[in-house]
C-alpha positions, 0 to 999 in steps of 0.5 A, a space after each residue: 128745889 120746889 117751883 113757885 106758881 110763877 116759875 118760868 125757868 127752873 134748873 135742878 142740878 144742871 152740870 155741863 162737861 166739855 171733852 176736848 182731846 180727852 181733857 174734861 172741862 166742867 163748865 157748870 156744876 150742880 146749878 140750881 136756879 129759878 127765874 120767875 115771870 117778870 123778874 130781872 136777873 143778872 148772872 155775874 162772874 169773872 171770864 170763864 166762870 160758866 156765864 155764857 154756858 149757862 145762858 146757852 142752856 137757858 136759851 136751848 142752844 146747848 144741853 146740859 150733861 146732867 140735870 133738869 131744865 123746866 121751862 113753863 113746867 115742861 122738861 126741855 133739856 132732852 127735846 129734839 132739835 126741831 122741837 127745841 128750835 120751835 120753843 126757842 123761836 116762840 119763848 126766848 128772845 136773844 140779845 147778843 154782844 155782837 148784835 148779830 144783824 144781817 148786813 144785807 137786810 134792812 132794819 125792818 127785815 132784820 126784825 121781821 126775819 124770826 117771825 117768818 118762821 112762825 107762819 104769821 101773816 104778812 100784815 101781822 109781821 109788819 104790825 109786830 115789827 112796827 110795834 117793836 121798833 117803836 118801843 126802842 125808838 128806831 122806827 125812823 130807821 126801818 129802811 136803813 141797813 146795819 152798816 148805816 147805824 151806830 153800835 148803840 142803834 144796832 143794839 136797839 134793833 137787836 132788842 126790837 128783833 128779840 121783842 117782836 116775837 113776844 118772848 117769855 124771856 129775854 136773854 142778854 149776853 153782855 149786851 153792852 160789851 161792844 158799846 161805849 159807855 154812853 151807848 151802854 148806859 142807854 141800852 141798860 136804861 132801855 132794858 130797865 124800861 122793858 122790865 118795868 113794862 113787864 118783861 122777864 130778863 136774864 142778863 149775863 154781864 162781867 160788869 158789877 155796875 150793870 149787874 146792879 140794874 137787875 133785881 137779883 144777881 146770881 154770882 158764878 165762880 168755877 161753874 157754881 153759884 157762889 152767891 145770890 143777892 138782891 140789887 138795892 140799886 135796882 130798887 132805888 132806880 125803880 123808885 126814881 132814886 
């Protein structure tokens, strides 16, 4: 696969094999994928098809058993843990299904925490926290704790935490999975708004309704890409339809 000039992520022949009790499980098989800067891509498929494994590899939380991963043209699949952590902290924002907020930290402290590993000054960290919370309309809750927030509000804080580091790409793993339909819709609207503002987003979902918000959907089955298509719904929404 030849990378385009705006290629942010490229996978060539990526496979992932897990060994448990001498049983080989192939989670991914020869996956080729390119995500360009500014794209909104959904990875869809049934449970167990390899979606979360693929997202873990994209997020440098796991390594492929075979194949090449290029991030901004740099080969990253074989980097050591320290370097992977450094790149992850600067380039990748994570939005998890379970929010992953720390209960004894305030909203502002949760958003600020990843920035403390970047060596940023306190004024710069505070500025980024304020800007990120403003973008998700949660600045009025910055002194609250996660337990004082609804599920939808917690997910907005999680989005702010991901945004505060100005990452190259947002990786969202079933971001509506623990939300009711109204809050799920609100989070999807927020992601769409962020994308229209220039964010690059890759979202894993099993729900075809939410996959339709993306510009492009990658369908996985048994660890392989079986279909990639454009989402007309995304185009319609972008035009206000």
